[in-house]
C-alpha positions in Angstrom: 180.4 120.4 -30.3 180.9 123.6 -28.0 179.3 123.4 -24.7 176.9 126.2 -23.7 176.7 127.9 -20.3 172.8 128.2 -18.7 173.0 131.8 -19.7 173.4 131.3 -23.5 170.0 132.1 -24.3 170.5 135.5 -22.9 173.8 136.2 -24.1 171.8 135.7 -27.5 169.0 138.0 -26.8 171.3 141.0 -25.6 173.4 140.8 -28.9 176.8 138.9 -27.6 179.3 137.9 -30.3 179.7 134.3 -29.3 183.5 132.6 -29.3 185.3 129.2 -28.8 186.5 129.7 -25.5 188.1 126.0 -23.8 185.4 124.1 -25.7 182.6 126.7 -24.7 180.5 128.9 -26.5 181.0 132.1 -24.8 180.3 136.0 -25.1 183.2 137.7 -26.0 181.7 141.2 -26.1 178.7 142.6 -26.3 177.3 145.4 -28.4 178.6 148.3 -27.2 182.3 146.5 -26.8 185.4 146.0 -24.6 186.4 149.1 -24.0 183.4 150.4 -22.8 182.4 147.0 -20.9 185.9 147.4 -19.4 185.6 150.9 -18.2 182.1 150.4 -16.7 183.2 147.8 -14.4 186.1 150.0 -13.1 183.0 152.6 -12.8 180.0 151.0 -11.9 179.3 147.2 -12.0 179.9 144.7 -14.7 178.5 141.0 -14.8 180.6 138.4 -16.3 179.5 134.9 -17.1 181.7 132.6 -16.0 180.4 129.4 -15.8 182.9 128.0 -17.8 185.0 127.4 -14.8 185.8 124.0 -13.5 184.9 122.8 -9.7 186.7 119.7 -8.0 185.2 119.0 -4.6 187.3 117.0 -2.1 186.0 115.1 0.8 186.9 113.2 3.5 188.7 112.8 6.9 192.0 113.4 5.4 190.7 116.4 2.6 193.2 119.0 4.8 196.2 116.9 4.2 195.9 116.0 1.0 194.9 119.6 -0.4 198.1 120.9 1.3 200.3 118.2 -0.6 198.7 119.1 -4.2 198.7 122.9 -3.7 201.6 125.4 -3.1 199.6 127.3 -0.9 198.9 126.5 3.0 195.2 125.2 3.5 195.4 124.7 7.1 195.9 128.4 7.2 191.8 128.9 6.2 188.6 129.0 8.5 185.5 128.0 7.3 184.5 130.0 4.6 187.3 131.4 3.5 189.1 131.1 0.2 193.2 131.3 -0.8 194.7 131.6 -4.1 196.9 128.9 -5.3 198.5 126.5 -7.9 198.6 122.8 -8.4 202.6 122.4 -8.8 204.2 119.8 -11.1 207.0 117.7 -9.4 209.7 120.4 -11.1 207.9 123.1 -9.6 206.0 124.3 -13.0 202.5 125.1 -13.2 199.4 122.5 -13.8 197.2 125.1 -13.1 196.4 128.1 -11.2 193.4 127.9 -8.5 191.0 129.0 -6.0 191.0 126.6 -3.4 187.4 127.1 -0.8 187.4 125.5 2.7 183.7 124.9 3.1 184.1 123.4 6.2 186.6 121.2 8.4 186.8 118.2 5.9 185.2 120.0 2.6 187.2 121.9 -0.2 185.8 123.0 -3.7 188.8 123.6 -6.1 187.9 126.6 -8.6 190.1 125.8 -12.0 190.6 127.2 -15.5 188.2 126.0 -18.0 190.4 124.9 -20.3 192.5 122.2 -18.0 189.3 120.7 -16.0 190.1 117.6 -17.3 193.6 117.7 -17.0 193.7 119.0 -13.6 191.1 116.2 -12.0 193.3 113.5 -13.9 196.2 115.0 -11.8 194.7 115.6 -8.8 193.3 111.8 -8.9 196.5 110.5 -10.2 197.9 111.8 -6.5 195.4 110.8 -4.5 196.1 110.0 -0.7 194.6 109.1 2.4 190.8 108.8 3.1 189.5 111.3 0.1 186.8 111.6 -1.9 187.6 113.9 -5.3 184.6 114.7 -7.2 183.9 116.6 -10.7 181.2 118.9 -10.2 182.1 121.6 -13.1 179.0 120.6 -15.0 176.9 120.9 -11.9 177.6 124.6 -11.7 176.4 128.5 -13.1 178.7 131.1 -12.2 178.9 134.7 -12.6 181.6 137.2 -11.4 179.3 140.3 -10.3 182.3 143.3 -10.3 183.3 147.1 -9.6 182.7 149.4 -7.1 179.3 149.4 -6.5 178.7 145.7 -6.8 177.9 145.2 -3.0 175.5 148.4 -3.0 173.6 146.6 -6.2 174.1 143.1 -5.2 172.8 144.1 -1.2 169.4 145.1 -3.3 168.7 141.3 -3.7 169.6 139.4 -0.5 168.8 140.0 3.2 172.1 138.8 4.2 174.6 142.0 4.8 177.1 141.6 2.3 179.4 144.0 4.3 180.0 141.2 6.9 182.0 139.1 3.9 185.5 140.3 4.1 187.7 140.0 0.7 188.8 136.6 0.3 185.8 134.8 2.3 182.7 133.2 1.3 179.2 132.6 2.6 175.7 131.0 1.7 173.2 133.8 1.4 169.3 133.7 0.1 169.2 135.8 -3.2 165.8 136.3 -4.4 164.5 133.5 -2.1 167.1 130.8 -2.7 170.7 130.1 -1.1 173.6 130.7 -3.0 177.4 130.0 -2.5 179.3 133.4 -2.7 182.2 135.0 -2.2 184.4 138.6 -2.6 186.3 137.4 -5.2 187.5 138.0 -8.6 189.8 138.7 -11.4 189.1 142.7 -12.4 191.0 144.6 -9.4 187.6 145.9 -8.6 185.3 145.0 -5.4 183.0 142.0 -6.5 181.7 138.8 -5.8 181.5 135.1 -7.7 178.3 133.2 -7.4 178.1 129.8 -7.6 174.5 128.4 -8.2 173.7 124.6 -8.7 170.1 125.6 -9.7 170.3 126.4 -13.7 166.6 128.2 -13.3 167.9 130.3 -10.3 171.0 131.9 -11.9 169.2 132.8 -15.0 166.7 134.3 -12.9 169.1 136.1 -11.0 171.4 137.0 -14.2 168.3 138.7 -15.5 167.1 140.4 -12.6 170.6 142.0 -12.0 170.4 143.3 -16.0 167.5 145.5 -15.0 169.5 148.0 -12.6 171.2 150.7 -14.8 174.1 150.3 -13.0 174.6 146.9 -14.4 175.8 146.0 -18.3 176.9 142.2 -19.0 180.6 142.3 -20.0 182.3 139.4 -22.0 185.5 137.6 -22.0 187.6 140.3 -23.8 186.5 142.9 -21.0 187.7 140.4 -18.8 191.0 139.9 -20.2 192.1 143.7 -20.4 191.0 144.1 -16.7 193.1 141.2 -15.1 195.8 142.0 -17.5 195.8 146.0 -16.0 196.1 144.6 -12.4 199.0 142.0 -13.5 197.4 139.0 -13.1 198.3 135.8 -14.8 196.2 133.7 -17.5 196.9 130.3 -17.7 198.5 129.2 -20.7 199.7 133.1 -21.7 201.9 134.1 -18.0 202.1 130.7 -16.5 201.9 126.9 -17.5 203.7 123.8 -17.2 207.0 125.4 -18.7 207.3 128.0 -16.0 207.7 127.7 -11.8 206.0 129.2 -9.7 208.7 131.4 -8.6 210.2 132.5 -11.9 206.6 133.7 -12.0 206.3 136.3 -9.7 204.4 133.7 -7.5 206.1 132.9 -4.4 203.7 134.4 -2.4 201.4 131.6 -2.7 204.4 129.2 -2.2 204.4 127.9 1.8 207.5 125.5 2.5 207.1 125.5 6.2 203.9 123.5 6.0 205.0 119.9 5.1 205.6 117.7 2.0 204.0 118.9 -1.2 204.4 118.0 -4.7 207.4 120.1 -6.2 208.8 121.6 -2.9 212.2 119.8 -3.4 212.7 121.1 -6.9 211.4 124.9 -5.6 213.2 124.7 -3.0 216.3 124.2 -5.3 215.0 126.8 -7.6 214.8 129.0 -4.5 218.4 128.6 -3.3 219.9 129.6 -6.6 217.5 131.8 -8.0 215.6 132.2 -11.1 217.0 132.6 -14.4 214.5 135.0 -15.8 211.5 136.4 -13.8 208.0 138.0 -14.9 207.6 141.7 -15.5 205.2 143.8 -16.5 206.2 147.0 -18.7 204.8 150.3 -20.8 205.6 150.9 -24.1 207.0 154.2 -24.9 204.8 154.9 -27.8 201.1 154.5 -26.8 200.5 153.3 -30.2 202.7 150.5 -30.1 200.9 147.6 -28.6 202.5 144.6 -27.2 201.6 140.8 -28.5 201.8 137.3 -26.9 204.7 135.6 -28.7 207.0 138.8 -29.5 210.3 138.9 -28.5 211.7 141.2 -26.3 215.8 142.5 -26.9 217.6 144.6 -24.2 221.2 146.0 -26.1 220.6 143.8 -29.7 220.5 141.3 -27.7 216.8 138.7 -27.3 216.0 138.4 -23.7 212.7 137.0 -23.3 209.2 137.0 -24.9 206.0 138.5 -24.1 203.2 136.7 -22.7 200.3 139.1 -22.9 199.6 142.6 -24.2 197.2 145.0 -24.8 196.1 148.5 -25.0 195.0 149.6 -21.6 191.5 151.1 -21.8 192.0 152.5 -18.8 195.5 153.8 -19.1 195.5 154.3 -22.6 199.0 153.1 -23.2 200.4 149.7 -24.2 201.0 147.4 -21.9 202.5 143.8 -21.5 204.0 141.2 -19.3 206.5 138.7 -20.2 209.6 136.8 -18.9 212.8 138.3 -19.0 216.3 136.9 -18.1 218.1 138.2 -15.2 219.7 140.5 -14.7 217.4 142.8 -16.8 214.4 142.4 -15.0 214.7 145.3 -12.6 211.8 148.4 -12.3 212.9 151.4 -15.1 215.0 149.4 -17.3 214.7 149.9 -20.8 213.9 146.9 -23.1 212.7 146.5 -26.8 209.7 144.7 -27.9 210.1 143.7 -31.6 206.1 144.7 -32.8 205.4 143.8 -36.6 209.7 144.0 -37.2 210.2 147.3 -35.3 212.0 147.4 -32.1 209.6 149.8 -29.8 211.2 150.9 -26.2 209.4 149.8 -23.4 209.9 150.7 -19.6 209.4 147.7 -16.8 207.4 148.9 -14.3 206.1 147.6 -10.7 202.7 145.7 -11.0 200.2 146.3 -11.0 199.6 149.0 -14.1 196.1 150.0 -12.7 196.6 151.1 -8.9 193.0 152.6 -8.5 191.0 149.5 -8.1 188.4 148.9 -5.5 188.9 145.8 -4.1 188.8 145.8 -0.5 191.6 143.6 1.5 
């Protein structure tokens, strides 16, 4: 049977179309549809149920060194209540998962992982356990809301006493919302300013969800809009743009790869890839014909030769054109290079562009 989040009954009440996603019954969209939800998040404030995400705690006197060993970024650079984007690398330098690393205190970390990978990630982490650490899978104990959009701070401020302006980008805090403490972070997957809220009290989570829906500036948004929003920003989706067949460097994620922090899983393989140079790169592209919409799995050609494949694609609601990402062989990865996408048997011209596609997001870095 599919799992249900604490917000399931609310989704049904307000007309969500529910789908199976990573073993959860999740809202794909609501009554107004994906495009309207997408544009609302770009202009005002949208609320996503992301309770399907996984939460794994790492605690103990060796927590920092262990987190640094299993992730690609450098967790020692984090202060308490600071967050970083990272990956779990394999010994070959490919990607078990991408995740957020929260440093809650000196010896206490929270790893937020993708829903489809919770069990895999937990098993991977425990199989590489080193030192005095406790590893706890708390994924079923959290409800999570992503509250995103240029006025999200203004709206959320109405139901909390703490000054949300004091929370910088990629930092977290425990704040009181509707008289109960909640862990929130200024993070998101949309390119807009916003917060992710973690609740251990499910009744309180539903109370906050309903309260936010009372404000006219807020609308619920589903997985469909979440996907088009992240793609406009060039953010990777695990299982599409990155997985255990893609290495961190070719995926364009070298900025979360820190070789100077000491030993970590995959370091030797990644150093070799860096030295030799990757054979392909993840790129973004826009189609010449606006009605040509790229989709995952389509082949990419250059001068009649197959040089890659599409990993994500959509019609951009904000830009009104076909956009996509994929892996292309070098040397055909440079900006402005014209390629062709095989869309239903027709070779559609497309141009490689610098990411993100959408450059007007309200994220405050």
